[in-house]
N, C-alpha and C positions, 0 to 999 in steps of 0.2 A: 503494499501500499504507499502511496506516495504521500509524504508529508509537505505540504507547503503552507509556510508559518507567514513570510513576508516575500516579498515575488523578489527582490534581490539577494535572496540568501538561498545558497546551493544546498542541496539534501544530497544525503549519502545515496538513496535510491537514483537522484539525477545522474551523480557521479559515476555511477555503475551504467546506466543508461547511455551516458555521455562517451563512456568507453566503448561500450558495444559499438554504437554508430561512429565511429572513429575507426576503430578495428575492421569494421564492414566496410567503410568507404576505401580504406588504405588499402585492403586485400583487392576490392574492386580493382582498385587503379591497376595492381597488376595484372587481372584477367583483360578488364577491357584498355586498350592502349591509349584511346582518346582520353581518358580520366587520369592520366598522369600527374596532372597538376595536383591532384587532393595529396598525393605523397609529401609536396613542400611544404603542408601545413600540418600533417599526420602527427609528427612530434610535439611541436607546440601543442597543439589540442591533446594529445597524451600526458602532456605535461601539465596541463591545467585540470585535467581529472586527477593528477596527483598531488594536487596542492592538498589537498585534504586527507592527511596523514591515516587515518582511519581507514582500515581495511585495503591496504596498499598491495600486500600479497595478492590478494584476490581480484584487485584491479588489474594488475599487471599480469596474472593468469589469463583473465578472459581476454586481454588485449592480444597475447599471444598465441591463445588457444585459435581463436577466431581469425586474426591477421592469417597464422600459417593454415589455416583449413582453406584459404582461398590460394596461396601458395603452394602445396602440398597437393593440389588435384592432381596433379600427373600421378602419384601412386594408386590412387584408384584406378587408372586404367593401363596398369602394367599388365604384359601378357607372360603368364607364367606357365604356360601350354608346354613347354618344354621341360618343364621341373615334373608336371603330374597330371594324371590325364582324369582326376576328379575335379568335378566341374565346381562343385561345392568348395574345394580348396584352392581352386582358381580365383574364385572370388573372395573368400574369406582373408587368405593372406596379404591381399594387397589393400584390404580394408583394415585389418590389424595392423600395419605399416604405416598407413594413413593415419591412422587414431594413436599409435605411439609416436608418431613425428609429432602431433598437434599439442601431445601431453608434454612431451619432454620441451619442446617450445615454448609452452605456456608456463610450465615451471622455470624455465630460465626469465622469462620478462617477468613473472613473478619476483624471483630473486633480485634482476633490476631494479624492480619497485623498491624491495626492502632496501637496497643500498642506495638508491637515490633518498629515501626517506631518513636512513641514517646519516648519509652525510649532511642532508638539507637540516637538520638539526644542529649540526656545527659551524655552518656559514652564515654569513649575512644574508640577509634577504634579497638584497641589491645584488648579489651575485650568483643566485639560484638558475637563472638561464644560461649563465655561461657554465656551470655546474653539470646542468642537467645536458646540455647538447654536447660537453665534453666525454660526459658517461655515453650519452645516446651512441657516439661515434666509435667508444670502446665496445659497447654492445653489439653493435652491427659489425665490427672487426671480428670479433669472436664468434658470429656466427655464420659470416662469410669465409 
């Protein structure tokens, strides 16, 4: 249930919804090429959802899981007919690989969010955009 108190105040539920929308648009930008410009705004919008420190790991997990659901769609179309003739296993193994990659990336993104919150508490507020962008570059380098 969404809790609206004052129009200018953000709630925890809205942060989760915002995180889901940002992850979805970012993931779609990888699939639909004309939407590439959405990736220019994704890190900043993700940063905006992490400003509220509550449930940072959960927000990071949701962002990573949904984002990599779009990026890992190729795993669901793997042809492993040369490995097994069983039709069930030919569909099941790529699905398990797909879910496993999404879970692993979600956990990694959740850890990233927790690290950001840990560092956020120790640096001045004016340097948060620089800290987040630096951490984002490290995050992308570790994934790439």
